[in-house]
C-alpha positions as a LaTeX table, in Angstrom:
\begin{tabular}{lrrr}
\hline
Residue & $x$ (\AA) & $y$ (\AA) & $z$ (\AA) \\
\hline
Met1 & 18.96 & 10.04 & $-11.84$ \\
Lys2 & 16.91 & 10.75 & $-14.94$ \\
Ile3 & 13.71 & 8.80 & $-15.61$ \\
Val4 & 11.81 & 9.05 & $-18.86$ \\
Val5 & 8.21 & 7.84 & $-18.79$ \\
Leu6 & 6.46 & 6.84 & $-22.01$ \\
Ile7 & 2.85 & 8.00 & $-22.03$ \\
Lys8 & 0.06 & 7.73 & $-24.57$ \\
Gln9 & $-3.22$ & 9.54 & $-25.07$ \\
Val10 & $-6.04$ & 7.05 & $-25.60$ \\
Pro11 & $-9.85$ & 7.15 & $-25.81$ \\
Asp12 & $-11.54$ & 7.00 & $-22.42$ \\
Thr13 & $-12.42$ & 3.39 & $-21.63$ \\
Ala14 & $-15.75$ & 4.59 & $-20.25$ \\
Asp15 & $-16.81$ & 5.76 & $-23.72$ \\
Glu16 & $-18.06$ & 3.63 & $-26.58$ \\
Arg17 & $-15.23$ & 2.95 & $-29.03$ \\
Thr18 & $-15.86$ & 3.01 & $-32.76$ \\
Leu19 & $-13.80$ & 2.56 & $-35.91$ \\
Asp20 & $-13.50$ & 5.10 & $-38.70$ \\
Pro21 & $-15.43$ & 3.55 & $-41.62$ \\
Glu22 & $-12.92$ & 4.84 & $-44.19$ \\
Thr23 & $-9.59$ & 3.93 & $-42.58$ \\
Gly24 & $-10.57$ & 1.21 & $-40.14$ \\
Trp25 & $-8.57$ & 3.05 & $-37.48$ \\
Leu26 & $-9.90$ & 3.85 & $-34.05$ \\
Asn27 & $-12.09$ & 6.97 & $-34.14$ \\
Arg28 & $-10.41$ & 9.22 & $-31.57$ \\
Asp29 & $-12.93$ & 12.02 & $-32.08$ \\
Ala30 & $-15.89$ & 9.97 & $-30.88$ \\
Gly31 & $-15.30$ & 10.70 & $-27.19$ \\
Asp32 & $-12.86$ & 12.04 & $-24.62$ \\
Asn33 & $-9.15$ & 11.26 & $-24.87$ \\
Ile34 & $-7.14$ & 10.76 & $-21.69$ \\
Val35 & $-3.72$ & 9.61 & $-20.50$ \\
Asp36 & $-3.64$ & 5.82 & $-20.55$ \\
Glu37 & $-4.21$ & 4.58 & $-17.00$ \\
Ile38 & $-1.30$ & 2.12 & $-17.02$ \\
Asn39 & 1.00 & 4.89 & $-18.24$ \\
Glu40 & $-0.16$ & 7.00 & $-15.28$ \\
Arg41 & 0.86 & 4.16 & $-12.98$ \\
Ala42 & 4.26 & 4.10 & $-14.70$ \\
Leu43 & 4.53 & 7.84 & $-14.02$ \\
Glu44 & 3.63 & 7.22 & $-10.38$ \\
Val45 & 6.60 & 4.86 & $-10.12$ \\
Ala46 & 8.91 & 7.62 & $-11.33$ \\
Leu47 & 7.35 & 10.26 & $-9.10$ \\
Arg48 & 7.81 & 8.07 & $-6.03$ \\
Val49 & 11.50 & 7.85 & $-6.81$ \\
Lys50 & 11.54 & 11.63 & $-7.09$ \\
Asp51 & 9.70 & 11.92 & $-3.76$ \\
Gly52 & 12.58 & 10.07 & $-2.11$ \\
Asp53 & 15.34 & 11.86 & $-4.03$ \\
Lys54 & 14.60 & 15.43 & $-5.11$ \\
Ser55 & 17.55 & 15.40 & $-7.50$ \\
Thr56 & 15.68 & 12.88 & $-9.70$ \\
Glu57 & 14.50 & 14.31 & $-13.01$ \\
Val58 & 11.27 & 12.94 & $-14.49$ \\
Val59 & 10.56 & 13.51 & $-18.18$ \\
Val60 & 7.46 & 12.31 & $-20.05$ \\
Leu61 & 7.61 & 11.37 & $-23.73$ \\
Ala62 & 4.56 & 11.07 & $-25.98$ \\
Met63 & 4.08 & 10.53 & $-29.69$ \\
Gly64 & 0.81 & 11.71 & $-31.17$ \\
Pro65 & $-1.22$ & 14.50 & $-32.75$ \\
Glu66 & $-1.47$ & 18.04 & $-31.43$ \\
Glu67 & $-4.08$ & 17.00 & $-28.86$ \\
Ala68 & $-1.56$ & 14.68 & $-27.20$ \\
Ser69 & $-0.05$ & 17.81 & $-25.66$ \\
Lys70 & $-2.95$ & 17.72 & $-23.20$ \\
Ala71 & $-1.76$ & 14.34 & $-21.96$ \\
Ile72 & 1.73 & 15.74 & $-21.49$ \\
Arg73 & 0.38 & 18.71 & $-19.52$ \\
Lys74 & $-1.63$ & 16.33 & $-17.33$ \\
Ala75 & 1.57 & 14.41 & $-16.57$ \\
Leu76 & 3.38 & 17.66 & $-15.77$ \\
Ser77 & 0.61 & 18.66 & $-13.38$ \\
Met78 & 1.08 & 15.34 & $-11.59$ \\
Gly79 & 4.73 & 16.16 & $-10.95$ \\
Ala80 & 6.87 & 15.46 & $-14.03$ \\
Asp81 & 9.56 & 18.07 & $-14.68$ \\
Ser82 & 9.37 & 18.37 & $-18.47$ \\
Gly83 & 7.92 & 16.78 & $-21.57$ \\
Ile84 & 8.86 & 15.70 & $-25.08$ \\
His85 & 6.20 & 15.60 & $-27.79$ \\
Val86 & 6.99 & 13.81 & $-31.05$ \\
Leu87 & 4.61 & 15.49 & $-33.49$ \\
Asp88 & 4.58 & 14.76 & $-37.21$ \\
Gly89 & 1.66 & 14.32 & $-39.59$ \\
Ser90 & 3.28 & 11.34 & $-41.31$ \\
Leu91 & 3.00 & 9.35 & $-38.07$ \\
Ala92 & $-0.80$ & 9.09 & $-38.31$ \\
Gly93 & $-1.75$ & 5.43 & $-38.11$ \\
Ala94 & 1.82 & 4.32 & $-37.32$ \\
Asp95 & 2.09 & 0.63 & $-36.47$ \\
Ala96 & 3.96 & $-0.78$ & $-33.46$ \\
Ala97 & 7.26 & $-1.17$ & $-35.31$ \\
Arg98 & 7.17 & 2.41 & $-36.60$ \\
Thr99 & 6.14 & 3.76 & $-33.20$ \\
Ala100 & 8.97 & 1.95 & $-31.42$ \\
Ala101 & 11.57 & 3.15 & $-33.93$ \\
Val102 & 10.49 & 6.78 & $-33.54$ \\
Leu103 & 10.34 & 6.62 & $-29.74$ \\
Ala104 & 13.78 & 5.03 & $-29.66$ \\
Ala105 & 15.12 & 7.85 & $-31.84$ \\
Ala106 & 13.69 & 10.40 & $-29.41$ \\
Leu107 & 15.23 & 8.53 & $-26.47$ \\
Lys108 & 18.65 & 8.01 & $-28.04$ \\
Asp109 & 20.13 & 11.25 & $-26.76$ \\
Ala110 & 17.78 & 11.77 & $-23.80$ \\
Gly111 & 20.33 & 10.49 & $-21.28$ \\
Ala112 & 17.79 & 8.39 & $-19.40$ \\
Asp113 & 18.93 & 6.08 & $-16.62$ \\
Val114 & 15.54 & 4.39 & $-16.65$ \\
Ile115 & 12.74 & 4.31 & $-19.23$ \\
Val116 & 9.40 & 3.37 & $-17.67$ \\
Ala117 & 6.19 & 2.47 & $-19.50$ \\
Gly118 & 2.96 & 0.58 & $-19.07$ \\
Asn119 & 3.14 & $-3.04$ & $-20.23$ \\
Glu120 & 0.42 & $-2.34$ & $-22.83$ \\
Ser121 & $-1.97$ & 0.40 & $-23.89$ \\
Thr122 & $-5.70$ & 0.13 & $-23.37$ \\
Asp123 & $-6.47$ & 0.99 & $-27.00$ \\
Gly124 & $-4.09$ & $-1.33$ & $-28.86$ \\
Arg125 & $-3.31$ & $-4.05$ & $-26.30$ \\
Gly126 & $-0.25$ & $-5.05$ & $-28.35$ \\
Gly127 & 2.18 & $-4.95$ & $-25.44$ \\
Val128 & 5.25 & $-5.02$ & $-27.72$ \\
Val129 & 6.37 & $-1.39$ & $-28.11$ \\
Pro130 & 8.51 & $-1.16$ & $-24.92$ \\
Ala131 & 10.34 & $-4.38$ & $-25.85$ \\
Met132 & 10.97 & $-3.03$ & $-29.35$ \\
Val133 & 12.27 & 0.25 & $-27.91$ \\
Ala134 & 14.65 & $-1.70$ & $-25.67$ \\
Glu135 & 15.88 & $-3.66$ & $-28.69$ \\
His136 & 16.52 & $-0.48$ & $-30.70$ \\
Leu137 & 18.47 & 1.05 & $-27.82$ \\
Gly138 & 20.34 & $-2.13$ & $-26.89$ \\
Leu139 & 19.02 & $-2.03$ & $-23.33$ \\
Pro140 & 17.69 & $-4.79$ & $-21.05$ \\
Leu141 & 13.93 & $-5.03$ & $-20.61$ \\
Val142 & 12.46 & $-5.73$ & $-17.18$ \\
Gly143 & 8.83 & $-6.21$ & $-18.11$ \\
Ser144 & 5.37 & $-6.62$ & $-16.60$ \\
Leu145 & 6.27 & $-5.77$ & $-13.01$ \\
Ala146 & 3.60 & $-5.52$ & $-10.34$ \\
Ser147 & 6.02 & $-3.75$ & $-8.00$ \\
Leu148 & 9.51 & $-2.41$ & $-8.40$ \\
Glu149 & 12.32 & $-0.48$ & $-6.80$ \\
Ile150 & 14.70 & 1.84 & $-8.60$ \\
Val151 & 17.99 & 2.67 & $-6.89$ \\
Pro152 & 21.20 & 4.09 & $-8.37$ \\
Gly153 & 22.59 & 1.50 & $-10.75$ \\
Thr154 & 19.83 & $-1.11$ & $-10.43$ \\
Val155 & 16.14 & $-1.75$ & $-10.98$ \\
Ser156 & 14.41 & $-4.74$ & $-9.40$ \\
Gly157 & 10.86 & $-5.93$ & $-8.92$ \\
Glu158 & 8.34 & $-8.73$ & $-8.93$ \\
Arg159 & 6.51 & $-10.21$ & $-11.87$ \\
Gln160 & 3.35 & $-12.16$ & $-11.08$ \\
Gly161 & 2.36 & $-15.14$ & $-13.19$ \\
Glu162 & $-0.12$ & $-17.97$ & $-13.10$ \\
Ser163 & 2.27 & $-20.29$ & $-11.31$ \\
Gly164 & 3.91 & $-17.87$ & $-8.88$ \\
Thr165 & 5.98 & $-14.73$ & $-8.44$ \\
Leu166 & 9.31 & $-14.08$ & $-10.11$ \\
Ser167 & 11.90 & $-11.65$ & $-8.74$ \\
Val168 & 13.82 & $-9.90$ & $-11.52$ \\
Ser169 & 16.49 & $-7.22$ & $-11.72$ \\
Ala170 & 18.78 & $-5.47$ & $-14.19$ \\
Ala171 & 21.60 & $-2.99$ & $-14.21$ \\
Leu172 & 20.83 & 0.52 & $-15.40$ \\
Pro173 & 20.20 & 1.91 & $-17.92$ \\
Ala174 & 17.16 & $-0.26$ & $-18.64$ \\
Val175 & 13.60 & $-0.25$ & $-19.93$ \\
Val176 & 10.95 & $-1.16$ & $-17.36$ \\
Thr177 & 7.24 & $-1.84$ & $-17.79$ \\
Val178 & 4.59 & $-2.03$ & $-15.08$ \\
Thr179 & 1.15 & $-3.59$ & $-15.00$ \\
Glu180 & $-2.16$ & $-2.37$ & $-13.62$ \\
Arg181 & $-1.19$ & $-4.10$ & $-10.36$ \\
Ser182 & 1.36 & $-1.37$ & $-9.65$ \\
Ala183 & 0.57 & 1.60 & $-7.42$ \\
Glu184 & $-2.39$ & 3.77 & $-8.38$ \\
Ala185 & $-1.49$ & 7.18 & $-9.79$ \\
Arg186 & $-1.82$ & 10.34 & $-7.71$ \\
Phe187 & $-4.17$ & 13.20 & $-8.56$ \\
Pro188 & $-2.75$ & 16.58 & $-9.62$ \\
Asn189 & $-3.07$ & 19.22 & $-6.92$ \\
Phe190 & $-3.83$ & 22.90 & $-7.51$ \\
Lys191 & $-0.17$ & 23.91 & $-7.34$ \\
Gly192 & 0.76 & 21.20 & $-9.81$ \\
Ile193 & $-1.88$ & 22.36 & $-12.29$ \\
Leu194 & $-0.58$ & 25.93 & $-12.13$ \\
Thr195 & 3.11 & 25.05 & $-12.41$ \\
Ala196 & 2.48 & 22.64 & $-15.30$ \\
Lys197 & 1.82 & 25.62 & $-17.57$ \\
Arg198 & 5.38 & 26.89 & $-17.02$ \\
Lys199 & 7.22 & 23.58 & $-17.42$ \\
Pro200 & 9.10 & 23.08 & $-20.70$ \\
Val201 & 7.81 & 20.80 & $-23.46$ \\
Ala202 & 10.04 & 20.14 & $-26.47$ \\
Thr203 & 8.25 & 19.37 & $-29.76$ \\
Leu204 & 10.22 & 17.19 & $-32.16$ \\
Ser205 & 9.52 & 16.32 & $-35.79$ \\
Leu206 & 10.87 & 13.33 & $-37.69$ \\
Ala207 & 13.34 & 15.59 & $-39.48$ \\
Glu208 & 14.77 & 16.72 & $-36.15$ \\
Leu209 & 15.05 & 13.09 & $-35.06$ \\
Asp210 & 16.77 & 12.17 & $-38.33$ \\
Val211 & 14.05 & 9.59 & $-39.03$ \\
Gln212 & 12.67 & 9.04 & $-42.51$ \\
Ala213 & 9.12 & 10.34 & $-42.99$ \\
Thr214 & 8.03 & 7.28 & $-45.00$ \\
Pro215 & 4.74 & 6.14 & $-43.44$ \\
Ala216 & 4.57 & 2.68 & $-41.89$ \\
Arg217 & 0.98 & 1.93 & $-41.10$ \\
Ala218 & $-1.16$ & $-1.05$ & $-40.27$ \\
Val219 & $-3.40$ & $-1.52$ & $-43.31$ \\
Ile220 & $-6.98$ & $-2.47$ & $-42.46$ \\
Leu221 & $-8.38$ & $-4.63$ & $-45.26$ \\
Ser222 & $-11.90$ & $-4.83$ & $-43.87$ \\
His223 & $-13.82$ & $-4.33$ & $-40.67$ \\
Ser224 & $-17.36$ & $-4.65$ & $-39.37$ \\
Glu225 & $-19.25$ & $-3.39$ & $-36.36$ \\
Arg226 & $-19.80$ & $-5.68$ & $-33.44$ \\
Pro227 & $-23.32$ & $-7.11$ & $-33.67$ \\
Pro228 & $-25.75$ & $-5.89$ & $-31.02$ \\
Arg229 & $-26.27$ & $-8.10$ & $-28.02$ \\
Thr230 & $-29.27$ & $-10.37$ & $-28.27$ \\
Ala231 & $-31.89$ & $-10.39$ & $-25.57$ \\
Gly232 & $-31.32$ & $-12.91$ & $-22.82$ \\
Thr233 & $-33.69$ & $-15.66$ & $-21.76$ \\
Lys234 & $-36.21$ & $-14.48$ & $-19.20$ \\
Ile235 & $-37.31$ & $-16.99$ & $-16.60$ \\
Val236 & $-40.57$ & $-16.32$ & $-14.77$ \\
Asp237 & $-40.82$ & $-18.21$ & $-11.51$ \\
Glu238 & $-44.00$ & $-20.26$ & $-11.52$ \\
Gly239 & $-42.65$ & $-22.85$ & $-9.15$ \\
Asn240 & $-40.25$ & $-24.39$ & $-11.66$ \\
Ala241 & $-37.70$ & $-21.57$ & $-12.13$ \\
Gly242 & $-34.91$ & $-23.66$ & $-10.61$ \\
Thr243 & $-35.49$ & $-26.46$ & $-13.09$ \\
Gln244 & $-35.60$ & $-24.03$ & $-16.02$ \\
Leu245 & $-32.35$ & $-22.43$ & $-14.90$ \\
Ala246 & $-30.63$ & $-25.80$ & $-14.52$ \\
Asp247 & $-31.83$ & $-26.88$ & $-17.97$ \\
Tyr248 & $-30.52$ & $-23.64$ & $-19.49$ \\
Leu249 & $-27.10$ & $-24.05$ & $-17.91$ \\
Val250 & $-26.86$ & $-27.66$ & $-19.07$ \\
Glu251 & $-28.04$ & $-26.81$ & $-22.58$ \\
Asn252 & $-25.36$ & $-24.10$ & $-22.94$ \\
Arg253 & $-22.68$ & $-26.27$ & $-21.33$ \\
Leu254 & $-22.17$ & $-23.83$ & $-18.48$ \\
Val255 & $-22.09$ & $-26.56$ & $-15.85$ \\
\hline
\end{tabular}
């Protein structure tokens, strides 16, 4: 079985996120960039299949600038067998539709039995790229799973909603997405970090994928910084703090 995991390098959620004043795009140089956490959980799903069947091949696929190679190497150190890096300057600022089309082109001849991804990225929160990839490839989408099982020929799992749990399944090949409720990703061990340096990573340009280099970007017309938080109301207890608190809650329609 061959599993391809879609990963993305995103700004660390622990850092303050800012927008580039000229483009309106996310400023990725303002802090550390890491593998998206939900993508790591998607990789964990694939690696657990590999743990049970050593013949399983796990490939990670990322689209991004040169620095995205660090995310691929991190995934290789966790246990993936190889990586694919779609690298092309014309992809800077690519919107969801453009991203999905390029990823689908890279996946077209990959021979994947299963394509696994996070249900959304922590930087964009669009949650539509995996569905678009499935549409391009003509594959079923089994999305937003909290738990799943991949066996030869079939993928199945549970999707949790507000009104209950839904059991879903599809024949392979298929595209699968997992949520942050899925299993937490493993840490790379020392052996994995060393062997990651020797694992193959293929770098593909748009020309090699036979995709037109015409940019398709989200155009930001205007943006503004989030206003600073205002100071809260301080209540000093002089015997009537409870009454003041109750009045505040009522005034702001919090009760």
